[in-house]
N, CA and C of each residue as an Amber inpcrd file, in Angstrom:
protein
   234
  -2.8260000  17.8110000 -13.9000000  -4.1410000  17.2580000 -14.1330000
  -5.0290000  17.6250000 -12.9550000  -6.1220000  18.3180000 -13.2090000
  -6.9820000  18.7240000 -12.1090000  -7.7500000  17.5460000 -11.5300000
  -8.0810000  17.6600000 -10.2470000  -8.8490000  16.6250000  -9.5770000
 -10.3320000  16.7870000  -9.8370000 -11.1010000  15.8460000  -9.3350000
 -12.5490000  15.9020000  -9.4610000 -13.0920000  16.5970000  -8.2280000
 -13.8160000  17.6790000  -8.4320000 -14.4080000  18.4200000  -7.3290000
 -15.8260000  17.9670000  -7.0560000 -16.4700000  18.6310000  -6.1210000
 -17.8480000  18.2920000  -5.7480000 -18.8190000  18.4760000  -6.9250000
 -18.7480000  19.5790000  -7.6790000 -19.7020000  19.7210000  -8.7980000
 -19.5530000  18.6160000  -9.8530000 -18.3140000  18.2470000 -10.1670000
 -18.0970000  17.1910000 -11.1550000 -18.6080000  15.8510000 -10.6390000
 -18.3580000  15.5670000  -9.3730000 -18.8210000  14.3170000  -8.7660000
 -20.3420000  14.2360000  -8.7760000 -21.0040000  15.3290000  -8.4440000
 -22.4740000  15.3510000  -8.4740000 -22.9980000  15.1410000  -9.8920000
 -22.3500000  15.7460000 -10.8740000 -22.7640000  15.5580000 -12.2630000
 -22.6240000  14.0990000 -12.6770000 -21.5210000  13.4670000 -12.3020000
 -21.3170000  12.0510000 -12.6210000 -22.3960000  11.1940000 -11.9720000
 -22.7240000  11.4830000 -10.7150000 -23.7620000  10.7170000 -10.0170000
 -25.1400000  10.8990000 -10.6550000 -25.4690000  12.1150000 -11.0510000
 -26.7650000  12.3730000 -11.6870000 -26.8550000  11.6400000 -13.0190000
 -25.8050000  11.7200000 -13.8250000 -25.8000000  11.0280000 -15.1160000
 -25.8930000   9.5190000 -14.9060000 -25.1500000   8.9780000 -13.9450000
 -25.2120000   7.5410000 -13.6580000 -26.6070000   7.1450000 -13.1970000
 -27.2530000   7.9770000 -12.3830000 -28.5950000   7.6910000 -11.9000000
 -29.5860000   7.6540000 -13.0520000 -29.4590000   8.6060000 -13.9720000
 -30.3690000   8.6700000 -15.1170000 -30.1410000   7.4890000 -16.0530000
 -28.8680000   7.1480000 -16.3070000 -28.5520000   6.0820000 -17.2590000
 -28.8510000   4.7020000 -16.6680000 -28.4650000   4.4720000 -15.4270000
 -28.5860000   3.1370000 -14.8390000 -29.8860000   2.9160000 -14.0720000
 -30.4330000   3.9460000 -13.5160000 -31.6070000   3.7830000 -12.6690000
 -31.1740000   3.4700000 -11.2430000 -32.1170000   3.5680000 -10.2910000
 -31.7420000   3.4230000  -8.8790000 -31.2400000   2.0270000  -8.4990000
 -31.8630000   0.9760000  -9.0210000 -31.4540000  -0.3860000  -8.6460000
 -30.0970000  -0.7480000  -9.2360000 -29.9340000  -0.4800000 -10.5240000
 -28.6700000  -0.8080000 -11.1820000 -27.5360000   0.0750000 -10.6850000
 -27.8510000   1.3000000 -10.2610000 -26.8270000   2.1940000  -9.7240000
 -26.2380000   1.6130000  -8.4460000 -27.0830000   1.0550000  -7.5830000
 -26.5910000   0.4320000  -6.3530000 -25.7240000  -0.7900000  -6.6530000
 -26.1650000  -1.5990000  -7.6000000 -25.3870000  -2.7770000  -7.9900000
 -24.0360000  -2.3580000  -8.5660000 -24.0490000  -1.3590000  -9.4310000
 -22.8030000  -0.8740000 -10.0300000 -21.8790000  -0.2920000  -8.9640000
 -22.4440000   0.4270000  -8.0000000 -21.6240000   1.0090000  -6.9310000
 -20.9710000  -0.0880000  -6.0900000 -21.7080000  -1.1520000  -5.8120000
 -21.1240000  -2.2830000  -5.0590000 -19.9810000  -2.9190000  -5.8370000
 -20.1910000  -3.1200000  -7.1360000 -19.1490000  -3.7350000  -7.9580000
 -17.9080000  -2.8540000  -8.0260000 -18.1060000  -1.5610000  -8.1920000
 -16.9750000  -0.6340000  -8.2420000 -16.2430000  -0.6430000  -6.9070000
 -16.9870000  -0.6740000  -5.8150000 -16.3730000  -0.7440000  -4.4850000
 -15.5400000  -1.9930000  -4.3020000 -16.0540000  -3.1230000  -4.7690000
 -15.2970000  -4.3860000  -4.6650000 -14.0210000  -4.3390000  -5.5020000
 -14.1230000  -3.7650000  -6.6930000 -12.9480000  -3.6680000  -7.5640000
 -11.8800000  -2.7950000  -6.9120000 -12.2930000  -1.6500000  -6.3590000
 -11.3330000  -0.7780000  -5.6930000 -10.7150000  -1.4600000  -4.4780000
 -11.5170000  -2.2330000  -3.7370000 -10.9880000  -2.9710000  -2.5920000
  -9.9520000  -3.9920000  -3.0520000 -10.2570000  -4.7330000  -4.1140000
  -9.3230000  -5.7330000  -4.6200000  -8.0350000  -5.0910000  -5.1150000
  -8.1340000  -3.9660000  -5.7880000  -6.9410000  -3.2660000  -6.2630000
  -6.1020000  -2.8050000  -5.0810000  -6.7490000  -2.2260000  -4.0740000
  -6.0280000  -1.7580000  -2.8970000  -5.3710000  -2.9240000  -2.1670000
  -6.0950000  -4.0240000  -2.0220000  -5.5670000  -5.2040000  -1.3330000
  -4.3720000  -5.7890000  -2.0960000  -4.4880000  -5.8980000  -3.4060000
  -3.3970000  -6.4320000  -4.2250000  -2.1730000  -5.5240000  -4.1710000
  -2.3840000  -4.2230000  -4.2240000  -1.2670000  -3.2780000  -4.1520000
  -0.5720000  -3.3720000  -2.7950000  -1.3350000  -3.5220000  -1.7290000
  -0.7510000  -3.6370000  -0.3940000   0.0460000  -4.9420000  -0.2580000
  -0.4740000  -6.0380000  -0.8170000   0.2670000  -7.3080000  -0.8020000
   1.5840000  -7.1670000  -1.5620000   1.5310000  -6.5460000  -2.7330000
   2.7430000  -6.3650000  -3.5330000   3.7430000  -5.4940000  -2.7870000
   3.2670000  -4.4260000  -2.1750000   4.1420000  -3.5290000  -1.4130000
   4.8070000  -4.2740000  -0.2620000   4.0210000  -5.0580000   0.4630000
   4.5610000  -5.8290000   1.5840000   5.6010000  -6.8330000   1.0970000
   5.3160000  -7.5070000   0.0000000   6.2520000  -8.4930000  -0.5530000
   7.5540000  -7.8210000  -0.9890000   7.4460000  -6.6860000  -1.6520000
   8.6440000  -5.9740000  -2.1110000   9.4850000  -5.5200000  -0.9270000
   8.8310000  -4.9660000   0.0920000   9.5720000  -4.5060000   1.2700000
  10.2450000  -5.6780000   1.9650000   9.5340000  -6.8030000   2.0800000
  10.1140000  -7.9790000   2.7330000  11.3300000  -8.4790000   1.9590000
  11.2080000  -8.5500000   0.6430000  12.3290000  -8.9940000  -0.1850000
  13.4910000  -8.0130000  -0.1020000  13.1870000  -6.7360000  -0.0940000
  14.2390000  -5.7210000  -0.0250000  14.9810000  -5.8210000   1.3050000
  14.2330000  -5.9680000   2.4060000  14.8540000  -6.0400000   3.7250000
  15.6710000  -7.3170000   3.9080000  15.2090000  -8.4220000   3.3630000
  15.9240000  -9.6840000   3.5450000  16.9620000  -9.9160000   2.4470000
  16.9180000  -9.0990000   1.4150000  17.8080000  -9.2820000   0.2720000
  19.1580000  -8.6340000   0.4640000  19.8370000  -8.5410000  -0.6330000
  21.1890000  -7.9960000  -0.6370000  21.1680000  -6.4810000  -0.5120000
  22.3090000  -5.9480000  -0.1240000  22.4430000  -4.4940000  -0.0470000
  22.5110000  -3.9280000  -1.4600000  22.3890000  -2.6170000  -1.5710000
  22.4060000  -1.9850000  -2.8880000  23.7260000  -2.2140000  -3.6190000
  24.8380000  -2.2270000  -2.8860000  26.1210000  -2.4470000  -3.5440000
  26.2090000  -3.8590000  -4.1060000  25.6770000  -4.8230000  -3.3730000
  25.6730000  -6.1980000  -3.8830000  24.7850000  -6.3060000  -5.1120000
  23.6420000  -5.6170000  -5.0960000  22.7510000  -5.6480000  -6.2500000
  23.4100000  -5.0300000  -7.4690000  24.1250000  -3.9190000  -7.2810000
  24.7740000  -3.2820000  -8.4210000  25.9030000  -4.1550000  -8.9550000
  26.5930000  -4.9020000  -8.0790000  27.6330000  -5.8290000  -8.5350000
  27.0250000  -6.9140000  -9.4090000  25.8370000  -7.4190000  -9.0260000
  25.1840000  -8.4480000  -9.8270000  24.7530000  -7.8980000 -11.1790000
  24.3300000  -6.6500000 -11.2240000  23.9500000  -6.0490000 -12.5010000
  25.1570000  -5.9710000 -13.4270000  26.3090000  -5.5860000 -12.8810000
  27.5220000  -5.4950000 -13.6880000  27.9140000  -6.8780000 -14.1820000
  27.8440000  -7.8880000 -13.2890000  28.1820000  -9.2540000 -13.6890000
  27.2420000  -9.7440000 -14.7680000  25.9340000  -9.4850000 -14.6240000
  24.9670000  -9.9170000 -15.6250000  25.2170000  -9.2320000 -16.9580000
  25.5520000  -7.9590000 -16.9300000  25.8190000  -7.2240000 -18.1600000
  27.0590000  -7.7760000 -18.8490000  28.1130000  -8.0590000 -18.0780000
  29.3290000  -8.6200000 -18.6510000  29.0720000  -9.9960000 -19.2080000
  28.2480000 -10.7940000 -18.5420000  27.9380000 -12.1270000 -19.0390000
  27.1920000 -12.0280000 -20.3740000  26.3010000 -11.0360000 -20.4900000
  25.5780000 -10.8450000 -21.7430000  26.4830000 -10.4130000 -22.8620000
  27.5070000  -9.6090000 -22.5390000  28.4460000  -9.1510000 -23.5480000
  29.3080000 -10.2940000 -24.0740000  29.5980000 -11.2700000 -23.2080000
  30.4290000 -12.4080000 -23.6020000  29.6000000 -13.4960000 -24.2940000
  28.2830000 -13.3310000 -24.3010000  27.4350000 -14.3170000 -24.9580000
  27.1000000 -15.5000000 -24.0930000  27.1830000 -15.3640000 -22.7820000
  26.8790000 -16.4790000 -21.8740000  25.4160000 -16.5810000 -21.6160000
């Protein structure tokens, strides 16, 4: 999948300027910026939580043992 280059970005900005106008374009840009900030912040929190749980949790061999136990319990109808 190709990325967005400078010509495509300029075209998007020109179309947004024409459709939204200068005042609404600034408002929309602020809202988009806030959304991207919230997404980045949430992803970083999730990443930190996962790493913390992984570091304080069981080793991979212990985790795989629990998966086998859970699978066997499901097979027995428990």
